[in-house]
C-alpha positions in Angstrom: -78.1 267.4 28.1 -81.2 268.9 28.7 -81.3 272.8 29.1 -84.1 275.2 30.2 -84.4 279.1 29.8 -86.6 280.2 32.7 -88.3 283.9 33.1 -91.1 286.0 32.7 -92.9 287.8 29.9 -89.9 288.1 27.5 -89.1 284.1 27.7 -92.9 283.6 27.3 -93.0 285.4 24.0 -89.7 283.8 22.8 -91.4 280.3 23.9 -94.2 280.9 21.2 -91.9 280.6 18.4 -91.7 276.9 17.2 -88.2 277.4 15.5 -86.7 277.9 19.0 -88.4 274.6 20.7 -86.5 271.4 20.7 -86.3 268.3 22.8 -83.2 269.5 24.4 -84.1 273.0 25.0 -87.2 274.1 27.1 -88.4 277.7 27.3 -90.7 278.5 30.1 -91.8 282.1 30.9 -94.7 283.3 32.8 -96.0 286.7 31.9 -95.7 289.3 34.8 -93.9 286.5 37.0 -91.8 287.6 39.9 -89.2 285.5 41.5 -91.8 284.6 44.2 -94.1 283.6 41.3 -91.5 281.1 39.9 -90.8 279.8 43.3 -94.5 278.7 43.7 -94.9 277.7 40.1 -95.4 273.8 39.8 -94.3 273.8 36.1 -91.2 275.5 37.1 -90.6 273.2 40.5 -91.2 270.0 38.2 -88.6 270.6 35.7 -86.1 268.0 34.9 -83.1 269.6 33.1 -79.5 269.4 33.6 -78.7 273.2 32.9 -81.0 276.3 33.6 -80.5 280.0 32.5 -82.5 282.5 34.5 -84.0 285.7 33.2 -85.5 286.9 36.3 -85.8 290.0 38.6 -87.0 292.7 36.4 -90.8 292.4 37.5 -89.6 292.3 41.2 -88.2 296.2 41.0 -90.5 298.9 41.9 -90.6 301.9 43.9 -91.0 300.4 47.3 -88.8 297.4 46.4 -86.3 296.2 49.0 -83.0 295.1 47.1 -82.1 292.6 49.9 -85.5 291.0 49.5 -85.1 290.9 45.7 -81.6 289.2 46.0 -83.0 286.9 48.6 -86.0 285.6 46.2 -83.5 285.1 43.5 -81.1 283.2 45.8 -84.2 280.9 46.8 -84.8 280.2 43.0 -81.2 279.3 42.6 -81.2 277.0 45.6 -84.3 275.4 44.4 -82.7 274.2 41.1 -79.3 273.4 42.9 -81.0 271.1 45.0 -82.2 269.2 42.1 -78.5 269.0 41.1 -79.1 271.3 38.3 -76.4 273.8 37.2 -77.3 277.4 36.7 -76.2 279.8 34.4 
């Protein structure tokens, strides 16, 4: 079973630790990423994994953010992985 942890800068920093890398676990973080950035990212869309843990949403929140838009974008990220027959955590 292949597993991925996807998110923004926190995951990018963790991914820099070689002790946490393995053939079965991929850590992919994009510094400053929003859920929209992840949707557009080829390296995220091209994942071939069985399970994904998402650590997203923090960079989407701002003083003028619409909570419904944030949730909609997160649902789009989830749908992207579900279409690939990938289970999300």
